[in-house]
Every structure is written in C-alpha cells, then in structure tokens.
N, C-alpha and C positions, 0 to 999 in steps of 0.2 A: 321910429323910436319905440313904439309900442311892442313890436316884435323883438327888439333888442332887450327891452325890460323883461319880457316873458322868457327869453332865452337865458338871461342871467338868473332868474328865479326858478328855472326848470329843475325838476328832480332828475338826478342821474343815479343809475343803479349799477351795482357791482354784484354779479351772480355768485352764489355759493351753493355747492352741491350738498344736499343733506343725505341722499341715498339713492342708489340706482338698483332696480329690481331686475333679475335675470329670469327670463322665461315666464313672466306672469304679467297681468294687465291690471291697471287701475281704471275704474269707470267713474267713480264719484268720490266726494270728500266733504268733510265738515271740520270747522276750526273753532277753537276756543283758546284765546290768548296764545300761549306757546305750545299748545297741544293740537295735533292734527290727527283726524281719523280718515283713513282711505279704505275703499272697498272695491272689489272687482272679483279677482280669483280668491283673495283672502281679505280678512278684516284686520287692518294694521293700525297701530298707534305710533305717531312720530312725536318726539320731544324736540322742539326747535329752540335755538339754532343748531344744536348738536346733531340732530337726525337720529340715527340708530333706531329703526323701527322695531316695535315689539308686536309679536303675533297675538292678537286677541282671539281670533278664530281661524283655524286652518282651512285648507282647501275643501270646497263643497260646491254646490251648484253655483254657476256663474251669476254674479250680481250686476244689475244694470245701473245706469247713472242716477236714477231717481231715488231719493231718500228723504225721510222726515225724522228730525230730532225732536223727541217729545217724551214726557214721562208717562209711559203706557200704563204701568201698574200702580201709579200713585204713591211710590215710595220715596219721592223726592229726588230721584236720580234720572239722568237723561238716557233714555233708551233709543234704539234705532229701528225704524220701519223701512224695509228695503224691498226691492223687487227682484226675485230670482227669475232667470231668463228661460232656461230649459230644464224641466218643464216649467212654464210660467206660473209664478205664485207670489202672493203678497205675504211677507213674513215680518216678524219683529224679533229683535235680539235684546234680551234683558241685560241691563248694565251690570258690570262686575263679572258675572259668570259667562255672559254672552251666550246663554242658551237660546235656542231657536223655537219660536212658536208660529203656527200657520194662521193667517187671518182669512185668506181666500185663495182659491186656485183659478188658473186661467186668466190671470190679470197681467196686462202688459201696460206699464205706466212709467215712461221716462220722466214725467212731471208728477211730483208727489210732495205734498207739504202738510205739516201739522195744522190743525184748525180747531177753533171753537165756534160753533154755529148755534146761536140761540141757547147758549149754556151747555151744549153737548160737546164733549171732547172727542176728537178723533183725527182722521186724516182725510184730505181731499186729493183726488188724483184725476188724471185724464186717461181713460182707458182706450187704447188703440186709436188715439188722436180724435176720438169722436164723442165720447161720453164723459161728462164731468160727474164724478161719483164721490159720495161721502160715506166713509166707514166710521161708525160710532164705536168708541171704546167701551166695551161692557164692564160691569163691575168686576167680573172675573175674566181677564183678557185671554185666558186659556179656552174660553167658550167661544161660540160663534159670534162674529162681529156683525151687527145689523148694518145693511148697506142700503143706500138710496141713491138712485140716479137723479141728479139735480137738473141736468140739461143734456140733451143729445143734439149734436150738430149734424146738419144735412147739407153742408157746403161742399164745393168742389175740392177745396184744400183741407187737409187735416189741420187741426188746431193744436198749438203747443205754446208753452210758457204758462205759468200759473202763479198768481198772487192773490192774497186776500187783503183788501183795503176798503175803507169806507169811502166810496167814490162820491156818493150824493149827500154826504154829511148828515145822515139820519141816525148815526150811532150804531149801525149794523154793518157787519163785514160782508161786502160784495166780493165778487170773483172777477178777476181779470184773466182772460184766457184767449190767446191768439188774437183774432181781429175784434174781439168783443169784450164788453163787460156785462156781467150777469147780476141783475139787481136782486138783493135779498128781499124776501117777503117779510111781512110783519111778524109772522110766526112760522115755526119750523115746518108745519104741515102744508103750508100754502105753496103755490107754484112760483118759481124763480122766473124773472123776465129778462130777455136778451136784448141788448142794445149794441149797435155797431159803432166802433171807434174809427175803423178804416177798412178798406177792402183790398188787402194784399192777397189776391186769390188767382194770380195768373197761372200758377202750377199747383200740383197737389202738395208741394212743400212750402209754398209761399208764406203760409201763416204759422209755420213751425218757428216760434220766436223765443228769444231771450227777452225778458221784461224787467224794468225797474221803475218804481213809482216814486215821485218826488213830492206828492201832495197836490200838485196842480198840473203836473205833466207826466206823461207816460213815455219812457224811453223804450224803444223796440228795435231788435236786430234780427235779421233772418238767419238763424243759426244753421240751417240745413242747405243753404244755397251758396253757389259761387257763380257770378258775383252776388253778394248779399247786401241788402240795404240796412242802413242805420238811420233812425229818425226819432224825433220826439213829436208827441201829439199833445196839444194844449187843450185842457178840459174847458169847455165853455161854461157859462153860468148855469145853463141847463144841460147837465151831462148827457141827457138823452138826445141832444142835438148833435150834428156833425162836429168832429174835433178837427182843429187846424193842424196840418202836418208841416214840419220843418225838417227837410232832408239834410243829414249831416254827411253821409257818404253813401255811394252806390256801387263801390267796387271792392268790397271786403270778401275774404275767403272763409265762409262759414263762421261768422262772428258769434261764437257760442259763449263768450265770457263778457259780462258787464260788471263794473265796479265803480262806485263813486267814493272819493276820499280826498282829503286835503294833502296832496303830496309835496307842495312847495311851501307850505306854512304861511300862506297869505290870508288864511281865514275863509277861503272859498273852496268848494269842492271841484275837482277835476273828474273827468270821465275816462276810465280805462276800458278799452275794448281789446279783447283777445280773440285771435282767429284760431279755430280748431282745425282748419284745413291748411293745405299748402305749407308755406314757410312758417306759419304760426306767429305772425306779427303781433306785438303788443303796442298799442297806439294810445297816446294820451290826447284827449280833447280838452282844451282849457279856454277860459275867457268868460266874461259875464253872461254870455249866451247860456252857459250851463250853470251859472251860480244863482240865478233868480234873486238879484239884489232888489230890495223892496223900497218903495217910496211911500210916504204917507198918503192915504186916500182921503176923500172928503170926511168932514167931521162925523164921527160915529160910524164910519164905514171901515171895513178891513183894508189893510195895505194891499196894494196891487203890484204885480211883478213889473219891473222895468227891464226890458230886453234890448240889448245893444246889437249892432250888426257885426258880422264877421266871426269866424271861429279859427283858432290857431291849433294845429295838431302836429304831433311829432311821433315818430316811431322810436320806442325806447329799447327795443330788443326783439328777439325771435326765439320761439320755443316750439319745436316740432312735437306733435302729439299732445298739445295742450289740452288739459281736462278742466282745470279750475285755477283761479287766482284769487287770493284774499289779501286785503289791505290790513296790515298789522305792524305795529312797532316791535319788531322781533327782538332787537338788541337793546331796547329801552334807551335810545339816545335822543328821543324827542322827534325823530323823523319817521314818516310812514313808509315802511318797507313793504315788500310783496312776498307772500308765500305762493310758490308756483308749483302746481301739480301737473305732471306729465303722465302719459299712458304707462311709462316704465320707471317712474321715479319722482322724487320730490326735491325741490331746491328753495332757497329764499334769496331774494334780491335786496341787497343793502342799499338804502337811499343815501347817497353820498353827495347830493346836490346842495347848493346854497339854499337857505331859507330866508324869507323876508324878515324884516325887523320885528314882526309880530311873533310871539311865542307860538310854536306849532302845537295844536291840540292833539290828543290821542286820535288815532285813525277812526274815521267813521266807516264802519263796515256795512256795506249795502250788498248783501249776497242774495242772488236770485234763488227762487225755490225755498225761501225761508219764511214760513207763514207766521201769522199772528200767534198761534199757540206754541211756537217754538222759541220765543224771544225772552221768556222769563228766566232769570237766574235759577239754576238748580244746584243744590249741594251735590258734591261728588266725592267718592272714594278714589283710590288709586285706579287709573285706567278708565275713569269716567269724567270727561271734560264737564266743567260746571256750567258753562254757557256756550252752547254749540250753535254756530251759524252754519247752515248747510247749503251746498250748491248741488 
C-alpha cells in the first residue's frame, strides 16, 4: 500500500530540448530562476524554457567545472570566478562586459565556492585535491589576491567536494571537504582543525565526493567511481566524534549530481541523484528517511529527527554526458521541474506527475558547490542573473 501511494504521488517528467551545441563542451553551470549560465569552451546564457543561448564570452582557454558566483568588485552584480585548464589559472569575469581578470596562476581546482571567513570576502577552493585554500578579494580586484592555505591533506585519497556550513553551532563557517570537516578557529589568523566524518579511502579517488548538507546530516556520493557509493552521515551531538553512516546505494556510475527538492508536492523533499558516467541515470530517492520529520523533544530541548525504515527509489530518466541538474519551476505551473545540463547541450524536464492535496511550494534548490557567500540576492542588468546558484 505504501509503495502504491508513493507511485501515485510520483513525479513524472517530459523532456524538452533547449539547445544542442555542435563541436564544443560544457563543463559547469549556474542557474537563477529562468536564466542559466554555462561555461566550458565558451560562456553562454540560456533563457528557459525557450533556450536560444546568447554568447557572453567567446572561445578562449578551456574552463573547468569549478566556479563561484559572487560579487567580486562590490558593484552589486553577480560576477563569476572560474578555473582555466591549460595553462591552469584562477580567473574572474566581470558581470555585464564579462572582461577577464587573473587571480592566480598554476591553480587546479574542480571544487570552488564563494566564501566569507571572519568577515573577509573571497573564494575557497581545493587545489590539486590536497590543499584547501582561501583567496581574499582585495579592495581593488585587479591587484594581487592574498592567498592562505587553510589545510593540507596527507591522505592516500584525494579530497573533493566542498561546502561551508556551521557544523558545530558556534556561529562560524566550517568547511566540509571529502572525508572531513575542518573546524573554523575563533579568529582568522589561528589554525583550522581537522575532524574525520568517515574513511572512504580505499582508492585514490574514493574521497572525491559530491556533498549536500541538511543541517544534521551530510549526504555524500563518490562522484569519480564506478561503482560509486551514496550515503548519509548523521552528525552526533559532539561532531568531533564518529558520524553514523547509512548506505543508500553502492552501485552508482560516477554519481556527480545531488539535488533535494519537493518534486511530488507532499511538503517533503526527495533526493535526486544523477550519474555522470555510463547511461547517466537520474534516480529519485523518497520517503521519510530523507525528509527528517521532527517530533517534539523533552521540554526545553530542541526537536529530534524521527527516522523510519526503508527507502523507495525510482529511475526517472537517462542523460548521457550529464554535467548538472537544477530543481526549478521552469514553466510556473506549481510543479518542480528539472533543468538538465549535458556536455553538449541544455534541456528542461517538465514535471507532469500528480501532486498531493497539499499545494506545492516553489522548488528548494540545493546545489552543490554553492557557498555561503554566493546565496545573497544581487541586483542584475541584462545578462547578469540576480540570484545564481552554482554547481
């Protein structure tokens, strides 16, 4: 009966093509409402659902998947910080004119997010899967950006996946990266402290992850492996202690996309997992295991999560060459659709499924590699999305 009810409420999707590119590659993307930016061989803007990409910047050095959406020059508009591949360089593009500025050379960072650390604006990245580094935005971003290595890993596996979240509840932004969380010091000049969450280190790529934080759980997927694992880790009362693992799947093909959103309108979020390898399956995981329904705690104590048993999952489609997926109500019909970015084009998947009796809320977009500093609304002229979430 439970499975039948879930099937009736399941989201169904009808694919629509927005545009296909010939002879070029998309590496990364950012979305704001019905505007999408993609980068790789070129920097393009897509207006959805119509598509029709507009070239913001033509061919240049190849751009990697890492990117940060942040107001670099303080003019109120969302700029882009990206990673050129050959020769490797960290660069930024000024919104509007999309002129290029160099931050540093020799940088290789597929994980790159905007950040505010102890009041200092900038970007955090993982250089060569070993060094967590902070670049502070100077008053004049055309000048040299001060850099500081916050932590260097000496583990067998490279570390990937990057989030800024207050893990221990002290009001400061900590760093989640690979197998670890890195505790923020009380002031900027002090040392950061490393704490293990789990030990996925069987190969050099075991800890190259996609990450998503729910507030008390960390969702992690092995984005570079086939087969790759997907699991959540429950934060203990003392987050420096071992975290409990709950395995959701162990047979995914490079699961490089994670999203949470309410796709069926029941008021609870489902988990979307996308494979960047093989057939490119898109899989929905649903049920209260993923919703964290709360029950009242003892008087004066915070509510505690109630976790049920069992997880229901279904494949909703396949996308070869998947690069990113974003949960958005593209056609404004009250259902959460999907924006799907491939290596050679863009599409959107219309949610045509039944919804429950509860009115569906706008999509909750939980995009990986979108840091604390990049979530504020920014005013924007033509060609500059006002609120960009980046993957």
